[in-house]
Structure formats: structure tokens, C-alpha cells
GUDOVO-189141 format. One record per residue: residue number from 1; residue in three letters; z negated, y negated, x negated of N, C-alpha, C in turn. Coordinates in nm, 2 decimals, padded with zeros to 4 digits. Example, Ala and Ser with C-alpha at 12.3 -4.5 7.8 and 13.67 -1.06 7.14 Angstrom:
residues 2
> 1 ala -00.78 00.57 -01.32 -00.78 00.45 -01.23 -00.78 00.33 -01.32
> 2 ser -00.71 00.22 -01.28 -00.71 00.11 -01.37 -00.79 00.00 -01.29
end
This chain:
residues 92
> 1 unk -02.10 -01.66 00.57 -02.02 -01.73 00.67 -01.93 -01.83 00.59
> 2 unk -01.81 -01.83 00.63 -01.71 -01.92 00.56 -01.68 -02.03 00.66
> 3 unk -01.69 -02.15 00.61 -01.65 -02.27 00.69 -01.52 -02.32 00.65
> 4 unk -01.42 -02.31 00.74 -01.28 -02.34 00.71 -01.26 -02.49 00.72
> 5 unk -01.35 -02.57 00.78 -01.33 -02.71 00.80 -01.28 -02.74 00.94
> 6 unk -01.28 -02.86 00.97 -01.24 -02.91 01.10 -01.11 -02.98 01.10
> 7 unk -01.03 -02.96 01.21 -00.90 -03.03 01.22 -00.91 -03.11 01.35
> 8 unk -00.88 -03.24 01.33 -00.87 -03.33 01.44 -00.73 -03.38 01.45
> 9 unk -00.69 -03.42 01.57 -00.55 -03.47 01.60 -00.57 -03.61 01.66
> 10 unk -00.50 -03.70 01.59 -00.50 -03.84 01.64 -00.37 -03.89 01.67
> 11 unk -00.36 -03.98 01.77 -00.24 -04.05 01.81 -00.27 -04.20 01.80
> 12 unk -00.19 -04.27 01.72 -00.23 -04.41 01.69 -00.17 -04.51 01.80
> 13 unk -00.19 -04.48 01.92 -00.14 -04.57 02.03 -00.25 -04.65 02.09
> 14 unk -00.37 -04.64 02.04 -00.48 -04.71 02.10 -00.54 -04.66 02.22
> 15 unk -00.49 -04.55 02.27 -00.55 -04.48 02.39 -00.64 -04.36 02.35
> 16 unk -00.73 -04.34 02.43 -00.82 -04.23 02.41 -00.76 -04.09 02.44
> 17 unk -00.77 -04.00 02.34 -00.71 -03.86 02.36 -00.82 -03.76 02.31
> 18 unk -00.80 -03.64 02.35 -00.88 -03.53 02.29 -00.83 -03.51 02.15
> 19 unk -00.93 -03.52 02.06 -00.90 -03.50 01.91 -00.93 -03.36 01.87
> 20 unk -01.03 -03.30 01.94 -01.07 -03.16 01.90 -01.14 -03.10 02.01
> 21 unk -01.13 -02.97 02.03 -01.20 -02.89 02.13 -01.27 -02.78 02.05
> 22 unk -01.40 -02.75 02.09 -01.48 -02.65 02.02 -01.56 -02.58 02.13
> 23 unk -01.57 -02.45 02.12 -01.66 -02.38 02.21 -01.81 -02.42 02.19
> 24 unk -01.84 -02.44 02.07 -01.98 -02.48 02.03 -02.01 -02.62 02.06
> 25 unk -01.93 -02.71 02.01 -01.95 -02.86 02.02 -01.88 -02.93 02.13
> 26 unk -01.81 -02.86 02.21 -01.74 -02.93 02.32 -01.62 -03.00 02.28
> 27 unk -01.60 -03.12 02.34 -01.48 -03.19 02.32 -01.51 -03.32 02.24
> 28 unk -01.43 -03.35 02.15 -01.44 -03.48 02.08 -01.32 -03.56 02.12
> 29 unk -01.34 -03.68 02.17 -01.24 -03.77 02.21 -01.23 -03.89 02.11
> 30 unk -01.11 -03.93 02.09 -01.08 -04.04 01.99 -00.98 -04.13 02.03
> 31 unk -00.99 -04.26 01.99 -00.90 -04.36 02.00 -00.86 -04.41 01.86
> 32 unk -00.73 -04.40 01.82 -00.69 -04.44 01.69 -00.59 -04.56 01.71
> 33 unk -00.60 -04.66 01.62 -00.51 -04.77 01.62 -00.52 -04.84 01.49
> 34 unk -00.42 -04.93 01.47 -00.41 -05.01 01.35 -00.47 -05.15 01.37
> 35 unk -00.55 -05.19 01.28 -00.61 -05.33 01.28 -00.55 -05.39 01.16
> 36 unk -00.44 -05.46 01.17 -00.37 -05.51 01.05 -00.33 -05.39 00.96
> 37 unk -00.38 -05.39 00.84 -00.35 -05.27 00.75 -00.46 -05.17 00.74
> 38 unk -00.55 -05.17 00.84 -00.66 -05.07 00.84 -00.64 -04.98 00.96
> 39 unk -00.65 -04.85 00.93 -00.65 -04.75 01.04 -00.79 -04.73 01.09
> 40 unk -00.81 -04.75 01.22 -00.94 -04.74 01.28 -00.94 -04.62 01.38
> 41 unk -01.05 -04.54 01.37 -01.06 -04.43 01.46 -01.20 -04.43 01.52
> 42 unk -01.20 -04.45 01.65 -01.33 -04.45 01.73 -01.34 -04.31 01.79
> 43 unk -01.45 -04.24 01.76 -01.47 -04.11 01.82 -01.60 -04.10 01.90
> 44 unk -01.60 -04.01 02.00 -01.72 -03.99 02.07 -01.72 -03.84 02.11
> 45 unk -01.85 -03.79 02.12 -01.87 -03.65 02.15 -01.99 -03.64 02.23
> 46 unk -01.99 -03.55 02.33 -02.11 -03.51 02.41 -02.14 -03.37 02.39
> 47 unk -02.26 -03.34 02.34 -02.31 -03.20 02.31 -02.44 -03.19 02.38
> 48 unk -02.45 -03.09 02.47 -02.57 -03.06 02.55 -02.62 -03.19 02.61
> 49 unk -02.53 -03.27 02.68 -02.57 -03.39 02.75 -02.63 -03.50 02.65
> 50 unk -02.59 -03.49 02.52 -02.63 -03.59 02.43 -02.50 -03.65 02.37
> 51 unk -02.49 -03.78 02.38 -02.37 -03.85 02.33 -02.39 -03.90 02.19
> 52 unk -02.28 -03.89 02.12 -02.28 -03.95 01.98 -02.14 -04.02 01.97
> 53 unk -02.14 -04.13 01.89 -02.01 -04.20 01.87 -02.01 -04.26 01.74
> 54 unk -01.89 -04.28 01.68 -01.88 -04.34 01.55 -01.75 -04.40 01.53
> 55 unk -01.74 -04.49 01.44 -01.61 -04.56 01.41 -01.58 -04.54 01.26
> 56 unk -01.46 -04.50 01.22 -01.42 -04.48 01.09 -01.30 -04.58 01.06
> 57 unk -01.31 -04.65 00.95 -01.20 -04.74 00.91 -01.15 -04.70 00.77
> 58 unk -01.01 -04.68 00.76 -00.95 -04.64 00.64 -00.86 -04.76 00.59
> 59 unk -00.89 -04.81 00.47 -00.81 -04.93 00.42 -00.76 -04.89 00.28
> 60 unk -00.63 -04.90 00.26 -00.57 -04.88 00.13 -00.57 -05.01 00.06
> 61 unk -00.61 -05.02 -00.07 -00.60 -05.14 -00.15 -00.46 -05.19 -00.16
> 62 unk -00.45 -05.32 -00.19 -00.31 -05.38 -00.21 -00.23 -05.31 -00.31
> 63 unk -00.29 -05.27 -00.42 -00.21 -05.20 -00.53 -00.19 -05.05 -00.50
> 64 unk -00.25 -05.00 -00.39 -00.24 -04.86 -00.35 -00.31 -04.76 -00.44
> 65 unk -00.41 -04.81 -00.52 -00.48 -04.73 -00.61 -00.62 -04.68 -00.56
> 66 unk -00.66 -04.74 -00.45 -00.79 -04.69 -00.40 -00.79 -04.70 -00.24
> 67 unk -00.87 -04.61 -00.19 -00.88 -04.60 -00.04 -01.03 -04.62 -00.01
> 68 unk -01.06 -04.72 00.07 -01.19 -04.74 00.12 -01.21 -04.68 00.26
> 69 unk -01.31 -04.61 00.28 -01.34 -04.54 00.41 -01.48 -04.58 00.45
> 70 unk -01.50 -04.65 00.56 -01.63 -04.69 00.61 -01.66 -04.62 00.74
> 71 unk -01.78 -04.57 00.76 -01.82 -04.50 00.88 -01.94 -04.58 00.94
> 72 unk -01.93 -04.60 01.07 -02.05 -04.66 01.14 -02.08 -04.56 01.25
> 73 unk -02.20 -04.50 01.23 -02.24 -04.40 01.33 -02.34 -04.47 01.42
> 74 unk -02.32 -04.48 01.55 -02.40 -04.54 01.65 -02.53 -04.46 01.67
> 75 unk -02.63 -04.53 01.71 -02.76 -04.46 01.75 -02.73 -04.36 01.86
> 76 unk -02.79 -04.25 01.84 -02.78 -04.14 01.94 -02.91 -04.06 01.95
> 77 unk -02.91 -03.96 02.04 -03.02 -03.88 02.05 -03.04 -03.79 01.93
> 78 unk -02.94 -03.79 01.84 -02.95 -03.71 01.72 -03.00 -03.79 01.60
> 79 unk -02.98 -03.92 01.59 -03.02 -04.00 01.48 -03.01 -04.15 01.51
> 80 unk -03.08 -04.22 01.42 -03.06 -04.37 01.43 -02.92 -04.41 01.38
> 81 unk -02.88 -04.53 01.41 -02.75 -04.58 01.36 -02.75 -04.59 01.21
> 82 unk -02.64 -04.56 01.15 -02.63 -04.58 01.00 -02.49 -04.60 00.96
> 83 unk -02.47 -04.66 00.84 -02.34 -04.68 00.79 -02.32 -04.60 00.66
> 84 unk -02.20 -04.57 00.63 -02.16 -04.49 00.51 -02.03 -04.55 00.46
> 85 unk -02.02 -04.58 00.33 -01.90 -04.63 00.27 -01.86 -04.54 00.15
> 86 unk -01.73 -04.50 00.15 -01.68 -04.42 00.04 -01.56 -04.49 -00.02
> 87 unk -01.54 -04.48 -00.15 -01.41 -04.53 -00.21 -01.35 -04.42 -00.29
> 88 unk -01.22 -04.40 -00.27 -01.15 -04.29 -00.34 -01.05 -04.36 -00.44
> 89 unk -01.05 -04.33 -00.56 -00.96 -04.39 -00.66 -00.85 -04.29 -00.69
> 90 unk -00.73 -04.34 -00.70 -00.61 -04.26 -00.73 -00.62 -04.21 -00.87
> 91 unk -00.60 -04.08 -00.89 -00.60 -04.03 -01.03 -00.46 -04.03 -01.09
> 92 unk -00.45 -04.06 -01.22 -00.32 -04.07 -01.29 -00.26 -03.93 -01.31
end
């Protein structure tokens, strides 16, 4: 089986929109907006009457050489709440 990846569509107007539709996982709704220089995406999904939601924050460093991405996944019927932080460094 080949996994091609997922494609989500965001509108940065602060209103909730459908970001992705899937026959298997249903509908993912998202609200995207700017908080100063940080792009914030709040997503929620209901699968088999189980809700999950998470918030992702993308912040580019002042010098433009690194991107910090933080995820906060809220407690759901799938798992306890947890946080994940990633930093991407620009390659020369």
C-alpha cells in the first residue's frame, strides 16, 4: 500500500472551514489565523462519534533560519493530551 500523504486546505480568516474530507476519517474542520508573527491552526475531527482536536503553531525565527512548530493535542477518546515541538533549520 502506498501512502500519498494528506492535503489540507486552510483559509487564514479566523473562521472555521472544512480543511479535508475523507471517506474513512470523515471531515476535518479547521480555523487558521495569525497571532502576531505566528500562524495558528486549530483543527477538530469526529471519527465514529469520537472527537479529537489539536492546535498547531508555526513560528519563523527573526533571522528566517529556523521554523518552530508546536502541536498541542487535546485529550480525546483516542489518547491523553500531549505536546510535541519540532524545529526545522534552514540548510545552506
